C-alpha positions as CSV (number, residue, x, y, z in Angstrom):
1,M,69.9,43.1,49.8
2,Q,69.8,43.3,46.1
3,T,66.5,43.5,44.0
4,L,67.7,40.8,41.2
5,A,64.0,40.5,39.4
6,T,60.3,41.0,39.7
7,G,57.3,39.1,38.1
8,E,53.7,38.8,37.3
9,N,53.2,35.1,37.2
10,L,52.8,33.8,40.5
11,S,52.5,30.0,39.5
12,R,56.2,29.9,38.5
13,V,59.4,32.8,38.4
14,V,62.6,31.5,37.1
15,L,65.6,33.4,37.9
16,R,68.7,33.1,36.2
17,D,71.9,34.9,38.3
18,S,75.2,35.6,36.9
19,I,77.8,35.3,39.5
20,A,80.8,37.0,39.0
21,P,84.2,34.7,39.4
22,E,85.4,36.2,42.1
23,H,82.8,34.9,44.1
24,V,83.1,31.6,43.6
25,G,83.7,29.6,46.9
26,Q,81.3,31.9,48.8
27,N,78.0,31.5,49.8
28,V,74.9,34.0,48.4
29,A,71.5,34.1,50.1
30,Y,68.1,34.7,48.2
31,W,64.8,35.9,49.6
32,V,61.4,36.1,47.8
33,R,58.5,38.8,48.8
34,L,55.1,39.0,47.5
35,S,54.1,42.7,46.8
36,E,50.5,44.0,46.2
37,G,50.4,47.8,45.6
38,D,52.0,49.6,48.1
39,A,52.0,46.5,50.4
40,I,55.3,44.1,50.7
41,S,55.0,40.7,52.8
42,A,57.7,39.6,54.6
43,P,60.9,37.6,53.0
44,A,60.5,33.8,52.5
45,G,63.8,32.4,52.7
46,P,66.7,32.5,52.9
47,L,68.0,29.8,50.4
48,V,71.7,29.6,50.9
49,L,73.7,28.3,48.0
50,T,77.5,28.0,47.3
51,V,79.0,29.6,44.8
52,A,80.6,26.5,43.2
53,P,83.4,26.6,40.1
54,P,81.4,25.2,37.1
55,P,82.4,21.9,35.6
56,A,84.1,21.4,32.4
57,A,82.3,21.3,29.5
58,P,81.7,18.0,27.0
59,T,83.6,18.0,23.7
60,E,83.7,16.6,20.1
61,L,79.6,16.9,20.0
62,E,78.4,15.1,17.0
63,A,74.9,14.6,15.4
64,R,73.9,12.4,12.6
65,V,70.2,11.1,11.4
66,E,69.4,7.8,11.8
67,S,66.0,5.6,11.6
68,A,65.3,6.5,15.1
69,G,65.6,10.1,14.9
70,V,68.9,12.5,15.5
71,V,71.3,10.6,17.4
72,L,74.1,12.5,19.3
73,H,77.3,11.5,20.7
74,W,80.0,13.4,22.7
75,S,83.0,13.4,24.7
76,A,82.5,13.5,29.0
77,P,84.9,15.8,30.7
78,S,87.5,13.9,32.7
79,P,86.8,13.4,35.7
80,L,82.8,13.8,35.7
81,P,81.7,15.3,38.7
82,P,79.9,12.8,41.2
83,S,76.2,12.6,40.5
84,S,75.9,14.9,37.4
85,Q,74.2,14.1,34.3
86,F,74.2,15.9,31.0
87,V,71.4,18.3,29.8
88,I,70.7,18.6,26.1
89,Y,69.9,21.7,24.4
90,R,68.2,22.6,20.9
91,Q,67.6,25.2,18.7
92,E,65.7,25.1,15.7
93,S,65.2,27.1,12.2
94,G,63.1,26.7,9.3
95,P,60.8,29.5,7.3
96,E,61.0,31.1,11.0
97,P,63.8,33.1,12.9
98,I,66.4,30.4,15.0
99,T,64.7,29.7,18.2
100,E,66.2,30.3,21.9
101,P,67.8,27.0,23.3
102,T,65.4,24.8,24.7
103,E,66.4,22.0,27.3
104,I,65.0,18.7,25.7
105,G,66.4,16.0,27.5
106,Q,68.9,14.7,30.5
107,T,71.0,11.7,30.4
108,T,74.1,10.1,32.2
109,A,75.6,8.5,29.0
110,P,77.3,10.4,26.6
111,S,74.7,10.0,24.1
112,F,71.1,10.8,23.1
113,T,68.5,10.4,20.4
114,D,66.2,13.0,19.9
115,S,62.9,11.8,18.0
116,S,61.2,14.9,18.1
117,V,62.5,16.2,15.2
118,H,60.7,16.8,11.8
119,P,61.8,17.0,8.1
120,G,62.2,20.7,6.6
121,Q,64.3,21.7,9.9
122,R,67.4,22.9,10.7
123,Y,68.8,22.0,13.9
124,R,71.4,23.4,16.6
125,Y,72.4,21.0,19.6
126,T,74.7,22.0,22.6
127,V,75.3,19.7,25.6
128,R,76.3,21.0,29.1
129,V,77.1,19.3,32.2
130,R,75.0,19.5,35.1
131,Q,76.4,19.2,38.7
132,P,74.6,19.3,42.1
133,V,75.8,21.7,44.5
134,G,74.1,22.3,47.9
135,N,70.3,22.5,47.6
136,G,70.7,23.2,43.4
137,W,72.8,22.7,40.7
138,I,75.9,24.4,38.7
139,E,75.9,24.2,34.6
140,S,78.9,23.9,32.6
141,A,79.6,25.9,29.6
142,D,78.1,25.0,26.2
143,S,80.1,22.0,24.3
144,P,80.8,22.8,20.4
145,A,77.5,23.1,18.5
146,A,76.2,20.4,16.2
147,E,74.2,21.4,13.4
148,L,72.5,19.8,10.7
149,F,69.4,20.2,8.4
150,L,67.0,17.3,8.7
151,A,66.2,16.9,4.5
152,G,64.2,13.4,5.2
153,W,64.2,10.3,7.1
154,P,66.1,7.1,5.9
155,A,63.9,4.7,4.4
156,P,62.4,1.8,6.8
157,Q,65.1,-1.0,6.8
158,P,64.4,-4.9,6.2
159,V,62.2,-6.1,9.3
160,R,64.4,-8.5,11.2
161,G,63.6,-11.6,13.3
162,L,60.6,-12.8,11.2
163,T,59.2,-16.2,13.1
164,G,56.1,-18.4,13.1
165,V,54.0,-20.8,14.0
166,V,51.1,-22.9,13.5
167,T,48.4,-22.5,15.8
168,L,45.2,-25.2,16.4
169,L,42.3,-22.6,17.4
170,P,39.7,-23.5,19.8
171,D,37.1,-24.2,17.3
172,G,39.3,-26.7,15.3
173,R,40.9,-24.5,12.8
174,L,44.3,-23.9,11.9
175,A,46.1,-20.2,12.1
176,V,49.6,-19.2,11.3
177,D,50.8,-16.6,14.2
178,L,53.8,-14.2,13.2
179,S,55.9,-12.0,15.0
180,W,59.1,-9.9,14.5
181,L,61.4,-7.5,16.0
182,P,60.1,-4.2,16.4
183,D,61.8,-1.4,14.1
184,D,63.0,1.8,15.5
185,L,62.0,4.1,13.0
186,A,61.3,7.5,14.6
187,H,58.4,7.9,11.5
188,L,56.8,4.0,11.6
189,A,53.1,3.9,10.9
190,G,53.3,0.1,11.4
191,Y,53.7,-3.0,9.2
192,N,52.7,-4.5,6.3
193,I,52.2,-8.5,6.0
194,Y,52.6,-10.5,2.7
195,R,51.3,-13.8,2.0
196,S,52.2,-15.8,-1.2
197,L,52.4,-19.6,-2.2
198,D,55.6,-18.9,-4.3
199,P,58.7,-17.9,-2.5
200,D,59.6,-15.5,-5.9
201,Q,56.8,-13.9,-5.9
202,P,55.8,-10.6,-3.1
203,G,52.5,-11.9,-2.3
204,Q,49.2,-10.2,-1.3
205,R,48.6,-8.1,1.5
206,L,46.8,-9.6,4.6
207,N,46.2,-6.2,6.4
208,A,44.1,-3.2,5.4
209,Q,45.7,-0.9,7.7
210,P,49.5,-0.8,9.0
211,V,49.8,-3.2,12.1
212,L,50.9,-1.3,14.7
213,A,52.1,-4.3,16.9
214,T,54.8,-6.5,16.0
215,A,52.4,-9.7,15.7
216,F,49.6,-10.9,13.4
217,R,47.4,-13.8,13.2
218,D,46.4,-15.2,9.8
219,S,43.3,-17.2,10.2
220,T,42.7,-17.6,6.2
221,V,44.9,-20.3,5.8
222,E,44.4,-23.9,4.6
223,P,45.7,-26.9,5.9
224,G,47.9,-28.8,3.4
225,R,49.2,-25.8,2.1
226,Q,52.9,-24.0,2.1
227,Y,52.7,-20.0,2.4
228,F,55.5,-17.7,2.4
229,Y,55.4,-14.9,4.6
230,R,57.1,-11.5,4.4
231,V,56.6,-8.5,6.8
232,R,57.8,-4.7,5.7
233,A,58.0,-1.5,7.9
234,V,56.2,1.4,6.8
235,S,56.9,5.0,7.0
236,D,54.2,7.7,8.2
237,R,54.5,8.6,4.4
238,G,53.6,5.2,3.2
239,E,56.9,4.5,2.1
240,E,57.5,0.7,2.5
241,G,60.9,-0.9,3.3
242,P,62.1,-3.8,1.6
243,A,61.6,-7.1,2.6
244,G,63.6,-9.8,4.2
245,P,63.9,-13.3,3.1
246,P,60.2,-15.2,2.9
247,L,59.4,-17.1,6.0
248,P,58.2,-20.4,4.6
249,L,55.2,-22.4,6.6
250,R,53.3,-25.4,6.1
251,V,49.8,-25.6,7.6
252,S,49.0,-29.0,9.3
253,R,48.0,-30.3,12.6
254,A,51.4,-31.8,13.1
255,E,53.2,-28.1,13.0
256,S,50.6,-27.1,15.4
257,D,51.8,-29.6,18.3
């Protein structure tokens, strides 16, 4: 029995054991003992694992910046082992030296979006195939690395799917209820809503702070008037995206039926 590692952190100990290629197909057994001073506990175990050949690594890893974050795509090995998944690792550097690879996610699809990135950082990604084997798992070698420098975020895009209805409130007043499709911007702060009487004018902003929801009620409308609404996405830097075509709405009780 060979001692592979010792540690003082009794809450969790992680061991990575390097297995020689000639041991593929054989069983290995692990025991754990606790020691305090000269006293050593009885062994816990054994945990018996079969040394399996590692799966093939993913290839053609690509990374690009989109509004949702850094989007990764790669080619899966063929055949892909049953019940396996892809594990994504990231290293980062900026003012500090590059970090050790850190697991940031798992997926069964050959793509992944990393939304926990920040401008001014350089990132290096690799992907492995993780295959369950017996009571544990085995990982492939790293895919080819994909590196990029995140200089900044793309500008917000025009809001899509803006619709509105005239609503009769319980107190008899009329209001306009707007809704739109969510923006997948990783650094989204919310939305600004604008209203005008002229479709060629940008209009007046109705909200004091960016709206987080994808809906807004305008209860300051006047019956008989026609209004034009626009919604703009806002980044966490306060940068507004372009507005789409204005949405015309005439406020009348007939429209609220």
